[in-house]
C-alpha positions in Angstrom: 68.3 73.4 238.0 68.4 74.3 241.7 66.8 77.5 242.8 70.0 78.8 244.3 72.0 78.3 241.1 69.4 80.4 239.3 69.5 83.0 242.0 73.3 83.2 241.7 73.3 83.5 238.0 70.5 86.1 238.0 72.3 88.2 240.6 75.5 88.2 238.5 73.8 89.0 235.2 71.7 91.7 236.9 74.9 93.3 238.1 76.2 93.6 234.5 72.9 94.9 233.2 72.5 97.4 236.0 76.0 98.8 235.4 75.5 99.0 231.6 72.0 100.5 231.3 72.9 104.1 232.4 75.7 104.1 229.7 73.6 102.5 226.9 76.1 99.6 226.6 73.6 96.8 227.5 71.7 95.0 224.7 69.3 92.0 224.9 68.4 89.6 222.1 66.2 86.5 222.0 69.3 84.3 222.3 71.8 86.2 224.4 72.5 89.5 226.2 75.7 91.5 226.2 77.2 94.5 227.9 80.1 96.3 226.3 83.0 97.8 228.3 82.0 101.2 229.7 84.2 104.1 228.7 87.5 104.6 230.6 87.2 101.0 231.8 87.2 97.3 230.9 84.0 96.2 232.5 81.4 94.6 232.3 82.5 93.5 228.8 80.4 90.3 228.9 78.1 88.3 226.6 76.0 85.6 228.1 73.5 83.1 226.6 70.1 82.7 228.2 69.1 79.7 226.0 70.8 76.4 225.4 74.1 77.0 223.6 74.0 75.5 220.1 76.1 76.0 217.0 73.6 78.4 215.5 73.8 80.6 218.6 77.5 80.7 218.6 77.5 81.5 214.9 75.3 84.5 215.7 77.8 85.9 218.3 81.2 85.1 217.0 81.8 88.3 215.0 80.4 90.4 217.7 82.6 88.8 220.3 85.7 89.0 218.0 85.3 92.7 217.2 84.3 93.9 220.6 86.6 91.7 222.7 83.8 90.4 224.8 84.3 87.7 227.4 81.7 84.9 227.3 80.9 83.4 230.7 79.3 80.0 230.4 77.8 77.7 233.0 77.0 74.2 231.8 74.9 73.4 234.8 73.1 70.5 233.1 76.2 68.6 232.4 76.1 68.8 228.6 78.8 69.1 226.0 78.5 72.8 225.3 82.0 73.5 226.7 83.4 71.4 223.9 81.3 73.4 221.4 83.1 76.6 222.4 86.5 75.0 222.0 85.6 73.6 218.6 84.7 77.1 217.5 88.1 78.7 218.3 87.3 80.0 221.8 90.0 79.9 224.4 89.5 79.6 228.1 90.5 82.8 229.8 89.7 81.9 233.5 87.4 79.8 235.6 85.2 80.6 238.6 83.2 78.6 241.0 79.6 79.7 241.8 79.0 79.5 245.6 76.3 80.3 248.1 75.8 80.6 251.8 72.5 80.4 253.7 72.6 83.4 256.1 71.7 82.7 259.7 74.6 83.1 262.2 76.6 86.3 262.9 80.4 86.1 262.9 82.7 87.6 265.6 84.6 90.5 264.2 88.3 91.1 264.9 87.9 94.8 264.2 91.2 95.3 262.5 89.5 96.0 259.1 86.6 98.4 258.5 84.5 98.9 255.4 82.9 102.1 254.3 80.5 102.8 251.4 81.8 104.9 248.5 79.6 108.0 248.2 81.9 110.8 247.1 83.9 111.3 243.9 87.2 111.3 245.9 86.4 107.9 247.3 85.3 106.6 243.9 88.7 107.7 242.5 90.5 105.8 245.2 88.4 102.7 244.6 89.1 102.9 240.9 92.8 103.1 241.5 92.9 100.1 243.8 90.7 97.8 241.7 93.1 97.1 238.8 95.9 96.4 241.3 93.8 93.5 242.5 92.2 92.3 239.3 94.3 93.6 236.4 91.4 95.4 234.7 89.7 98.8 235.2 86.3 100.0 236.4 86.1 103.7 236.1 85.0 106.0 239.0 82.2 107.3 236.7 80.5 103.9 236.8 80.5 104.0 240.6 79.0 107.5 240.8 76.3 106.9 238.3 75.2 103.5 239.6 75.6 103.8 243.3 71.9 103.9 244.0 71.5 100.3 242.6 75.0 98.8 243.3 76.9 99.2 246.5 80.6 100.0 246.3 82.8 99.9 249.4 86.4 100.4 250.4 88.0 98.3 253.1 90.5 100.1 255.4 93.3 98.9 257.6 94.9 101.4 259.9 93.0 104.1 258.0 94.6 103.1 254.7 92.4 101.7 251.8 93.4 98.1 251.1 90.5 96.5 249.2 87.5 97.1 246.9 84.1 95.5 247.3 81.0 95.4 245.1 77.6 94.3 246.6 74.5 93.8 244.5 71.1 93.0 246.0 68.4 91.0 244.1 65.4 90.3 246.3 66.6 88.4 249.4 70.0 87.5 247.7 73.1 89.5 248.5 75.6 89.1 245.7 79.2 89.8 246.6 81.5 90.8 243.8 84.9 92.4 243.2 86.5 91.8 246.6 90.0 92.8 245.7 92.8 93.1 248.3 95.8 94.9 246.9 98.8 92.6 246.5 100.9 94.2 249.3 98.1 93.4 251.8 97.4 89.8 250.8 97.9 86.6 252.9 97.1 88.5 256.1 93.5 87.3 256.6 91.9 90.5 255.4 89.6 88.9 252.8 88.1 86.7 255.4 87.5 89.6 257.8 85.9 91.6 255.0 83.5 88.7 254.2 82.5 88.3 257.9 81.6 92.0 257.9 79.6 91.7 254.7 77.8 88.5 256.0 76.8 90.2 259.3 75.6 93.3 257.4 73.5 91.1 255.0 71.9 89.3 257.9 71.0 92.6 259.6 69.4 93.8 256.3 67.2 90.7 256.1 68.9 88.8 253.3 68.5 85.0 253.2 71.4 84.0 251.1 74.7 85.3 249.9 76.1 84.4 246.5 79.5 84.9 244.8 81.8 83.6 242.0 85.1 82.6 243.5 88.5 82.3 241.8 90.7 79.3 242.5 92.8 81.6 244.8 89.8 82.7 246.9 87.7 79.5 247.0 89.1 78.1 250.2 88.4 81.3 252.1 84.7 81.0 251.3 84.6 77.3 252.0 86.0 78.1 255.5 83.1 80.5 256.1 80.5 77.9 255.2 79.9 78.6 251.6 78.9 75.7 249.3 80.1 75.1 245.8 77.3 75.1 243.2 78.7 75.2 239.6 81.6 76.1 237.4 81.8 79.2 235.2 84.2 79.0 232.3 85.0 82.4 230.8 85.9 82.3 227.1 87.5 84.7 224.6 88.2 84.5 220.9 
């Protein structure tokens, strides 16, 4: 398993854990960890295995997943048949993502039509929480932002002084993980996501990060490839 794949996965799972701990929704077991949806929202709502996925592990989790509505992200990075094991046990594929990374070294030129600002006040957190479901279809409450902002960075992107996108940034060591870049539907296909990423990359370089990681949707993957990101692995997200 490559070091960067491990770093990508660790950043992602650290994000879920960091969000859940202040609300007592994070639980760890010898076989898997999970973080329930935090009140007034639908996130993190994830269960992830940290050992090889086998039938006995799935049997341990099925009832918990079913009753809690948890999503199970799975990365079969060793090329085994564990995806088939999920399908044999009544899981359905909800969506796929591509784990990607970029080695940070060169600054990008910025067009300066979009600006990003950190969320620090309750009013900004409320705006962020209103925009997020427009882009992703599920909710992250403003209370999560206010209680975790010391460990997770939340930003709003603005165009002509109007908020148009949400951003989540989570730092683990020298890795800057980018999550939750959501441009509202009325502002899509205008190049804003690429501009936001360039701003984030420049900021990460300035702060001394060595790599940036993310998990791209099919819709967003080409944007990141165009910025120099490399594909690493597939994440299949299952539900029962």
